[in-house]
MARTOR-669775 format. One record per atom (N, C-alpha, C): x, y, z; residue in one letter. Coordinates in steps of 0.1 Angstrom, whole numbers, padded with zeros to 4 digits, always signed. Example, Ala and Ser with C-alpha at 12.3 -4.5 7.8 and 13.67 -1.06 7.14 Angstrom:
% residues 2
+0132-0057+0078A +0123-0045+0078A +0132-0033+0078A +0128-0022+0071S +0137-0011+0071S +0129+0000+0079S 
END
This chain:
% residues 314
-0244-0231+0365M -0243-0225+0352M -0230-0218+0351M -0223-0220+0340Q -0210-0214+0338Q -0212-0199+0333Q -0205-0190+0340V -0206-0176+0336V -0195-0173+0326V -0199-0166+0315E -0189-0162+0305E -0181-0151+0310E -0168-0153+0309Q -0158-0143+0314Q -0156-0132+0304Q -0155-0120+0308P -0152-0109+0299P -0138-0111+0293P -0136-0106+0281P -0122-0107+0275P -0112-0100+0283P -0100-0105+0283R -0089-0099+0291R -0085-0086+0284R -0082-0076+0292A -0079-0063+0287A -0066-0063+0280A -0057-0072+0284D -0043-0072+0278D -0042-0081+0266D -0053-0086+0261V -0053-0095+0249V -0060-0087+0237V -0052-0082+0228E -0057-0074+0218E -0062-0082+0206E -0073-0077+0200S -0079-0084+0188S -0073-0078+0175S -0072-0087+0165V -0066-0084+0153V -0075-0087+0141V -0076-0078+0132V -0083-0080+0119V -0073-0080+0108V -0072-0090+0100V -0064-0091+0088V -0073-0088+0076V -0071-0077+0070A -0080-0073+0059A -0073-0074+0045A -0080-0082+0037V -0075-0083+0023V -0086-0076+0014V -0082-0066+0006L -0091-0059-0003L -0090-0066-0017L -0101-0068-0023T -0101-0075-0036T -0110-0068-0046T -0106-0069-0059Y -0114-0064-0070Y -0111-0073-0082Y -0121-0083-0084R -0120-0091-0096R -0107-0099-0097R -0103-0105-0087R -0091-0114-0087R -0094-0127-0080R -0103-0135-0086P -0107-0147-0079P -0096-0157-0076P -0087-0158-0086D -0076-0168-0084D -0066-0163-0073D -0063-0150-0073D -0054-0145-0062D -0061-0147-0049D -0073-0144-0048L -0080-0145-0035L -0080-0159-0030L -0083-0168-0039A -0083-0183-0035A -0069-0187-0031A -0059-0181-0036A -0045-0185-0033A -0041-0179-0019A -0045-0167-0016I -0040-0161-0003I -0049-0165+0009I -0061-0167+0007L -0070-0170+0019L -0066-0181+0028L -0062-0193+0022P -0057-0204+0031P -0046-0200+0040P -0036-0192+0035E -0025-0188+0043E -0029-0178+0054E -0038-0168+0050L -0042-0159+0060L -0050-0165+0071L -0059-0175+0067V -0067-0182+0078V -0058-0190+0087V -0048-0196+0081R -0038-0204+0089R -0031-0195+0099R -0026-0184+0094Q -0018-0175+0103Q -0027-0169+0113Q -0039-0165+0110A -0049-0159+0120A -0052-0169+0130A -0054-0182+0127T -0057-0192+0136T -0045-0195+0146T -0033-0193+0142L -0021-0196+0150L -0015-0184+0156L -0021-0172+0154A -0015-0159+0158A -0015-0158+0174A -0005-0150+0178S -0003-0148+0193S -0014-0140+0199S -0023-0134+0191R -0034-0126+0195R -0047-0131+0188R -0059-0130+0194P -0071-0134+0187P -0072-0126+0174P -0073-0133+0163A -0073-0127+0150A -0084-0133+0141A -0089-0125+0132R -0098-0130+0122R -0095-0124+0108R -0100-0130+0097V -0097-0125+0084V -0109-0118+0078V -0107-0107+0072L -0118-0099+0066L -0115-0097+0051L -0125-0100+0043V -0124-0097+0028V -0133-0086+0025V -0128-0075+0019V -0136-0064+0015V -0136-0064-0001V -0148-0067-0006D -0149-0069-0020D -0154-0055-0026D -0145-0050-0035N -0148-0036-0040N -0154-0037-0054N -0158-0049-0058D -0165-0051-0071D -0179-0048-0070D -0185-0038-0078P -0199-0035-0077P -0208-0047-0078P -0203-0058-0085E -0212-0070-0087E -0209-0080-0076E -0201-0077-0066A -0198-0086-0055A -0194-0100-0060A -0185-0100-0069A -0181-0113-0076A -0174-0123-0066A -0168-0118-0055A -0161-0126-0046A -0170-0132-0035A -0182-0128-0035R -0191-0133-0023R -0192-0148-0023R -0195-0154-0034Q -0197-0169-0034Q -0184-0176-0030Q -0173-0172-0035T -0160-0178-0032T -0157-0178-0017T -0160-0166-0011V -0156-0165+0003V -0167-0171+0012V -0180-0168+0010V -0190-0173+0019V -0191-0188+0018V -0190-0194+0006E -0192-0209+0005E -0179-0216+0009E -0167-0210+0005G -0155-0217+0007G -0148-0215+0020G -0151-0203+0027W -0144-0199+0039W -0154-0194+0049W -0162-0202+0055P -0172-0198+0065P -0167-0190+0077P -0154-0192+0080D -0148-0185+0091D -0143-0171+0088D -0143-0168+0075V -0138-0155+0070V -0150-0145+0069V -0148-0133+0074Q -0158-0123+0073Q -0158-0117+0059Q -0169-0116+0052Y -0170-0110+0039Y -0179-0098+0040Y -0174-0087+0034V -0183-0075+0032V -0181-0070+0018V -0192-0064+0014H -0192-0058+0000H -0192-0043+0001H -0182-0037-0005E -0181-0022-0005E -0183-0018-0020E -0195-0014-0024P -0197-0011-0038P -0192+0003-0043P -0189+0012-0034R -0184+0025-0038R -0170+0022-0045R -0168+0028-0057P -0156+0025-0064P -0144+0032-0058P -0132+0025-0058G -0120+0031-0054G -0114+0024-0041G -0101+0023-0041I -0095+0015-0031I -0096+0022-0017I -0097+0036-0017A -0098+0043-0005A -0111+0039+0002A -0122+0038-0006A -0135+0034+0000A -0134+0020+0007A -0127+0011+0000A -0125-0003+0005A -0116-0002+0018A -0106+0006+0018R -0098+0007+0030R -0106+0013+0042R -0115+0023+0039N -0123+0029+0050N -0133+0018+0054N -0138+0010+0046R -0147-0001+0050R -0140-0010+0060R -0128-0013+0057A -0120-0022+0066A -0118-0015+0079A -0116-0002+0079L -0115+0005+0092L -0128+0004+0100L -0139+0006+0093A -0152+0006+0099A -0155-0008+0105A -0152-0019+0097E -0155-0032+0102E -0146-0036+0114E -0135-0029+0115A -0126-0032+0127A -0128-0022+0138A -0140-0016+0138G -0143-0006+0148G -0142-0009+0162G -0143-0022+0166R -0142-0026+0180R -0129-0034+0182R -0121-0034+0173D -0108-0042+0174D -0096-0033+0177D -0085-0039+0180D -0073-0031+0184D -0063-0029+0173D -0062-0039+0164L -0052-0038+0154L -0058-0042+0141L -0054-0035+0130L -0058-0038+0117L -0046-0040+0108L -0046-0052+0101V -0034-0055+0092V -0039-0055+0078V -0033-0047+0069F -0037-0047+0055F -0027-0056+0047F -0032-0063+0037V -0024-0071+0028V -0032-0071+0015V -0024-0071+0003D -0031-0071-0010D -0035-0085-0013D -0045-0087-0022D -0049-0100-0026D -0039-0107-0035D -0031-0100-0042D -0021-0106-0051D -0007-0108-0044D -0007-0109-0031E +0005-0111-0024E +0005-0124-0016E +0017-0129-0013R +0018-0142-0005R +0027-0139+0007R +0022-0140+0019P +0031-0137+0031P +0039-0149+0034P +0051-0146+0040V +0059-0157+0046V +0052-0164+0057V +0056-0176+0061P +0048-0184+0071P +0045-0177+0084P +0054-0169+0090D +0052-0163+0103D +0050-0148+0102D +0045-0144+0090W +0044-0129+0087W +0035-0122+0098W +0024-0127+0101L +0015-0120+0110L +0021-0119+0124L +0027-0129+0129D +0033-0129+0143D +0045-0120+0143D +0052-0119+0132L +0064-0111+0131L +0060-0096+0132L +0049-0092+0125L +0044-0078+0126L +0040-0076+0141L +0032-0085+0146L +0027-0084+0160L +0038-0082+0170L +0049-0090+0168A +0060-0089+0178A +0066-0076+0179A +0068-0069+0167V +0073-0055+0168V +0064-0046+0175V +0051-0047+0172W +0041-0039+0178W +0040-0041+0193W +0041-0054+0198V +0040-0057+0212V +0052-0051+0219V +0063-0051+0213E +0076-0046+0219E +0076-0031+0220E +0071-0024+0209R +0072-0010+0208R +0059-0002+0210R +0048-0008+0208R +0035-0002+0209R +0034+0011+0200R +0039+0009+0188C +0040+0020+0178C +0026+0021+0171C +0025+0032+0163A +0012+0034+0156A +0011+0025+0144A +0022+0020+0139A +0021+0012+0127A +0034+0004+0126A +0033-0008+0120V +0044-0016+0116V +0043-0019+0102V +0055-0017+0095V +0055-0017+0080V +0065-0029+0076V +0060-0037+0067G +0068-0048+0062G +0072-0047+0048G +0082-0054+0043P +0087-0053+0029P +0079-0061+0020P +0080-0057+0007V +0074-0064-0004V +0084-0067-0014V +0085-0080-0019V +0094-0083-0030V +0086-0089-0041V +0090-0088-0053S +0083-0092-0065S +0087-0105-0071S +0078-0114-0075E +0080-0125-0083E +0071-0123-0096E +0076-0129-0107F +0070-0125-0120F +0064-0137-0127F +0052-0135-0132A +0046-0145-0140A +0054-0148-0153A +0060-0138-0159V +0069-0139-0170V +0081-0130-0167V +0093-0134-0171E +0105-0127-0168E +0105-0113-0175E +0108-0102-0167P +0108-0089-0173P +0118-0088-0184P +0116-0078-0193S +0127-0076-0203S +0139-0070-0197S +0150-0071-0204A +0163-0066-0199A +0161-0051-0196A +0153-0043-0203W +0152-0029-0201W +0144-0027-0188W +0134-0034-0185V +0126-0032-0173V +0135-0037-0161V +0142-0048-0162S +0150-0052-0151S +0161-0042-0148S +0168-0037-0159A +0178-0027-0157A +0173-0014-0151A +0160-0011-0153G +0155+0001-0147G +0151+0000-0133G +0152-0012-0127R +0149-0015-0113R +0135-0010-0109R +0125-0011-0118F +0112-0006-0115F +0105-0014-0103F +0109-0026-0101F +0103-0034-0090F +0112-0035-0078F +0123-0027-0077D +0131-0027-0065D +0124-0019-0054D +0123-0024-0042R +0116-0018-0031R +0126-0017-0019R +0123-0008-0010R +0132-0006+0001R +0133-0018+0010R +0144-0020+0016R +0146-0030+0027R +0154-0022+0038R +0149-0023+0050L +0155-0016+0061L +0157-0025+0073L +0166-0022+0082P +0168-0030+0094P +0155-0029+0102P +0151-0040+0108T +0140-0040+0117T +0141-0030+0128T +0130-0022+0131G +0131-0012+0141G +0133+0002+0135G +0137+0003+0122T +0139+0016+0116T +0126+0024+0115T +0126+0036+0119A +0115+0045+0118A +0113+0049+0103A +0100+0049+0099V +0097+0054+0085V +0086+0065+0086V +0085+0072+0075Q +0076+0084+0075Q +0064+0082+0066Q +0065+0071+0058V +0054+0069+0048V +0054+0054+0045V +0042+0049+0041A +0041+0035+0038A +0029+0032+0030A +0029+0021+0023A +0017+0016+0016A +0009+0006+0024A -0003+0003+0020T -0011-0006+0028T -0009-0021+0022T +0001-0023+0014N +0003-0037+0009N +0009-0046+0020N +0014-0040+0031N +0020-0048+0042N +0021-0039+0054N +0010-0037+0061L +0009-0027+0071L +0000-0031+0083L +0005-0029+0095L -0002-0031+0107L -0005-0018+0113L -0018-0015+0117L -0021-0003+0123L -0027-0005+0137L -0022+0004+0146D -0028+0004+0160D -0040+0013+0159D -0052+0007+0160L -0064+0015+0158L -0067+0025+0168L -0062+0023+0180A -0064+0034+0191A -0057+0047+0187A -0045+0045+0181Q -0038+0057+0177Q -0043+0063+0164Q -0048+0055+0155V -0055+0060+0143V -0067+0068+0147V -0075+0062+0156R -0087+0069+0160R -0084+0082+0168R -0074+0082+0176S -0070+0094+0183S -0066+0105+0174S -0060+0101+0163A -0056+0111+0153A -0067+0115+0143A -0078+0108+0144G -0090+0111+0136G -0088+0109+0121G -0081+0098+0118L -0077+0095+0104L -0086+0085+0097L -0089+0088+0085T -0095+0078+0076T -0088+0081+0062T -0091+0072+0053F -0085+0073+0040F -0093+0083+0031F -0086+0092+0025D -0092+0103+0017D -0097+0097+0004D -0110+0097+0002E -0116+0090-0009E -0115+0098-0022E -0110+0110-0022R -0106+0117-0034R -0095+0111-0041R -0087+0102-0034F -0076+0095-0040F -0080+0081-0043F -0092+0078-0043G -0097+0064-0045G -0093+0058-0058G -0094+0065-0069L -0092+0060-0083L -0078+0064-0088L -0072+0073-0081S -0058+0077-0085S -0047+0070-0078S -0051+0064-0066G -0040+0059-0058G -0034+0070-0049G -0027+0066-0039G -0021+0076-0030G -0028+0078-0017G -0040+0073-0015S -0047+0075-0002S -0039+0069+0010S -0032+0058+0007D -0024+0052+0018D -0011+0060+0021D -0005+0066+0010T +0006+0076+0012T +0001+0087+0021T -0010+0093+0017L -0015+0105+0025L -0018+0100+0039L -0025+0089+0041F -0029+0084+0054F -0017+0082+0063F -0006+0076+0058T +0005+0073+0067T +0014+0085+0069T +0014+0094+0059R +0021+0107+0062R +0014+0115+0073R +0000+0115+0072Q -0007+0121+0083Q -0005+0115+0096Q -0005+0101+0096L -0002+0094+0109L +0011+0098+0115L +0021+0099+0106H +0035+0103+0111H +0034+0117+0116H +0028+0126+0109E +0027+0140+0113E +0019+0142+0126E +0010+0133+0129S +0003+0134+0142S +0011+0129+0154S +0023+0124+0151G +0032+0119+0162G +0032+0104+0163G +0025+0097+0154G +0025+0082+0154G +0038+0077+0149G +0044+0068+0156A +0057+0062+0152A +0053+0050+0143A +0060+0049+0131M +0059+0038+0122M +0072+0031+0121M +0073+0018+0124L +0085+0011+0125L +0085-0001+0115L +0097-0003+0109W +0099-0013+0099W +0102-0027+0106W +0096-0037+0099C +0099-0051+0103C +0103-0059+0091C +0116-0060+0089D +0122-0066+0076D +0119-0081+0075D +0116-0088+0085E +0114-0102+0084E +0099-0105+0080E +0090-0096+0082A +0076-0098+0079A +0074-0095+0064A +0079-0104+0056L +0079-0103+0041L +0066-0108+0035L +0062-0101+0024V +0052-0106+0015V +0058-0106+0001V +0053-0115-0007V +0058-0116-0021V +0046-0112-0030V +0049-0102-0038D +0040-0096-0048D +0041-0104-0061D +0030-0110-0065V +0030-0118-0077V +0026-0109-0088V +0035-0106-0097V +0033-0096-0108V +0029-0103-0121V +0017-0100-0126P +0012-0106-0138P +0020-0101-0150P +0019-0107-0162A +0026-0104-0174A +0024-0089-0178A +0011-0085-0177A +0008-0071-0182A +0015-0061-0174A +0020-0064-0162R +0026-0053-0154R +0041-0053-0155R +0047-0061-0164V +0061-0060-0167V +0064-0053-0180V +0053-0048-0186E +0055-0041-0199E +0060-0027-0196E +0068-0022-0206R +0074-0009-0204R +0064+0002-0202R +0053+0001-0209R +0043+0012-0208R +0037+0012-0194R +0035+0000-0188W +0029+0000-0174W +0038+0005-0164W +0051+0001-0164V +0060+0005-0154V +0063+0020-0155V +0063+0026-0167L +0065+0041-0168L +0052+0048-0163L +0040+0043-0166A +0028+0049-0161A +0028+0048-0145A +0033+0037-0139R +0033+0037-0125R +0043+0047-0119R +0055+0049-0126A +0064+0059-0121A +0058+0073-0122A +0051+0076-0133F +0044+0089-0134F +0034+0090-0123F +0026+0080-0121R +0016+0081-0110R +0022+0083-0096R +0034+0076-0094S +0040+0078-0081S +0044+0093-0079S +0050+0099-0089G +0053+0113-0088G +0041+0122-0086G +0031+0119-0094N +0019+0127-0094N +0012+0126-0080N +0012+0113-0074G +0006+0111-0061G +0014+0118-0050G +0027+0118-0051W +0035+0125-0041W +0032+0140-0040W +0031+0146-0052T +0028+0160-0053T +0014+0163-0047T +0005+0155-0050R -0009+0157-0046R -0010+0155-0030R -0004+0145-0025T -0004+0143-0011T +0003+0154-0003T +0014+0159-0009S +0022+0170-0003S +0014+0182-0003S +0006+0185-0013L -0002+0197-0013L -0014+0196-0003L -0019+0183-0002Q -0029+0181+0008Q -0025+0184+0022Q -0012+0181+0025L -0006+0183+0038L -0001+0197+0041L -0002+0205+0031S +0005+0218+0032S -0002+0229+0040S -0015+0227+0043G -0021+0236+0052G -0028+0247+0044G -0024+0260+0047N -0031+0272+0041N -0026+0274+0027N -0032+0285+0021A -0029+0288+0007A -0014+0292+0006A -0008+0299+0015A +0006+0302+0014A +0015+0290+0015A +0011+0280+0023G +0018+0268+0024G +0017+0260+0011G +0005+0259+0006R +0004+0252-0007R +0012+0258-0018R +0012+0271-0019L +0020+0278-0029L +0035+0274-0028L +0040+0275-0015G +0054+0271-0013G +0057+0257-0017G +0048+0247-0014V +0050+0233-0017V +0049+0232-0033V +0039+0239-0039R +0038+0238-0053R +0051+0242-0061R +0056+0254-0056V +0068+0259-0063V +0080+0249-0060V +0081+0244-0048R +0093+0235-0045R +0092+0222-0053R +0080+0217-0054L +0078+0204-0061L +0079+0206-0076L +0074+0218-0081L +0076+0221-0095L +0091+0221-0099L +0099+0227-0090G +0113+0227-0093G +0119+0213-0092G +0115+0206-0081A +0121+0192-0080A +0117+0183-0091A +0105+0184-0096G +0100+0176-0107G +0108+0180-0120G +0110+0193-0122A +0117+0197-0134A +0131+0192-0134A +0137+0192-0122V +0151+0187-0121V +0151+0172-0125V +0141+0165-0121R +0141+0151-0124R +0138+0149-0139R +0130+0157-0145V +0127+0156-0159V +0140+0158-0167V +0147+0169-0164L +0159+0172-0171L +0171+0162-0168L +0172+0159-0155G +0183+0150-0152G +0180+0136-0157G +0168+0131-0156G +0165+0118-0162G +0166+0118-0177G +0162+0128-0183G +0163+0129-0198G +0177+0128-0202G +0186+0136-0195A +0200+0136-0198A +0206+0122-0196A +0203+0116-0185R +0208+0103-0182R +0204+0092-0193R +0191+0093-0197A +0186+0084-0207A +0194+0087-0221A +0196+0099-0224L +0203+0102-0236L +0217+0097-0236L +0224+0099-0225V +0238+0094-0224V +0238+0079-0225V +0228+0073-0218G +0227+0058-0219G +0225+0053-0233G +0217+0061-0241L +0214+0057-0255L +0227+0058-0263L +0235+0069-0261V +0247+0071-0268V +0257+0060-0265V +0258+0057-0252R +0268+0046-0247R +0262+0032-0249R +0250+0031-0252R +0243+0018-0253R +0243+0011-0240R +0240+0019-0230D +0239+0014-0216D +0225+0013-0212D +0219+0001-0212V +0205-0001-0210V +0201+0004-0196V +0210+0002-0186G +0206+0006-0173G +0204+0021-0172G +0213+0029-0177D +0212+0043-0177D +0200+0048-0185D +0197+0041-0196Q +0186+0045-0204Q +0173+0043-0196Q +0171+0031-0190A +0159+0028-0183A +0157+0036-0170A +0168+0037-0163R +0167+0045-0150R +0165+0060-0153R +0171+0064-0164G +0169+0078-0167G +0154+0081-0171G +0148+0072-0179V +0134+0074-0183V +0125+0072-0171V +0129+0063-0162R +0121+0062-0150R +0121+0075-0142R +0132+0081-0140T +0133+0094-0133T +0126+0105-0140T +0127+0105-0153L +0119+0115-0161L +0104+0113-0159L +0099+0101-0159A +0085+0098-0158A +0080+0103-0144A +0088+0100-0134R +0084+0104-0120R +0084+0119-0119R +0094+0125-0125G +0094+0140-0124G +0083+0146-0132G +0079+0140-0143A +0068+0146-0151A +0055+0145-0143A +0054+0134-0136G +0042+0132-0127G +0041+0143-0116G +0053+0146-0111M +0054+0156-0100M +0050+0170-0106M +0055+0173-0118V +0052+0186-0124V +0037+0187-0127V +0032+0176-0133A +0018+0176-0137A +0009+0178-0124A +0013+0172-0113G +0005+0174-0101G +0005+0188-0096G +0016+0196-0098T +0016+0209-0093T +0006+0218-0101T +0003+0214-0113W -0007+0221-0121W -0021+0215-0119W -0023+0206-0110G -0036+0201-0107G -0040+0189-0115G -0031+0183-0123Y -0035+0171-0130Y -0035+0159-0121Y -0046+0151-0123V -0047+0139-0115V -0047+0127-0125V -0037+0118-0123Y -0036+0106-0131Y -0044+0095-0123Y -0055+0090-0129S -0063+0080-0123S -0059+0066-0128S -0050+0060-0121E -0045+0046-0125E -0056+0036-0123E -0065+0038-0114Y -0075+0027-0111Y -0089+0031-0117Y -0089+0040-0127K -0102+0044-0132K -0109+0032-0138K -0122+0032-0137R -0130+0021-0142R -0139+0025-0153R -0144+0015-0161P -0153+0018-0172P -0166+0025-0167P 
END
């Protein structure tokens, strides 16, 4: 009789988690590539779908179409709850990789992330996101650079990241005692807070510029109203996470005053730039000025306790 051998201690297991909420077409588009990359990965890997729809609308698509993909239903509303469910489902695994359901990774994306982690054994590896558009943005939105994201040399240390392209070393996450704060579930920002906490705990987060994913932007998200609301939410979330990290009452007061001032500077400076752009008929200055103003307004609102819930549901 053949005796089953225990798994090798030097072979780490990987969970690739895609969180979804009522995006059946996006989910159907990304799953084949995730399954392919998990099958060919340099480490044992599996794909996990966390369905955050109370009605579990993705269950049939995944269970019937992808029997090798793990499906779980997380009915608690908010992306932080879905992220925590992914952490829980990966409780016996070594690495957890987050990717959004509306993204498309490059062919070697997973192994590129893994290669940086294998070499450096860091707490997290962060990859870039670039946007492609269902419809071409207006000249105003393009000039405002609302969809420009950072690109850094591979190996660069970063202090904050989103979960749209993120590998986590779960041993280091568990050691730091971290989960996603569900008070940020409908406002966004739980990933900002989580990664800032991971950095403050001493966990190194390194960039991998080759591990690219493409964000497929629908027409509704290239409208001026949406991009300005996202800029406001970004500023609002930064203030709220900073206050959460500030410690005692004296620390919170100091952070509140500092960010109130920083936000006010952005409001005034952004407004002035937009006005100059209007006078000069410079669309770039107009749009970037209003973008700065919106982010500053979100920061100021956050210092007064206002919470902008971008993901609120009916």
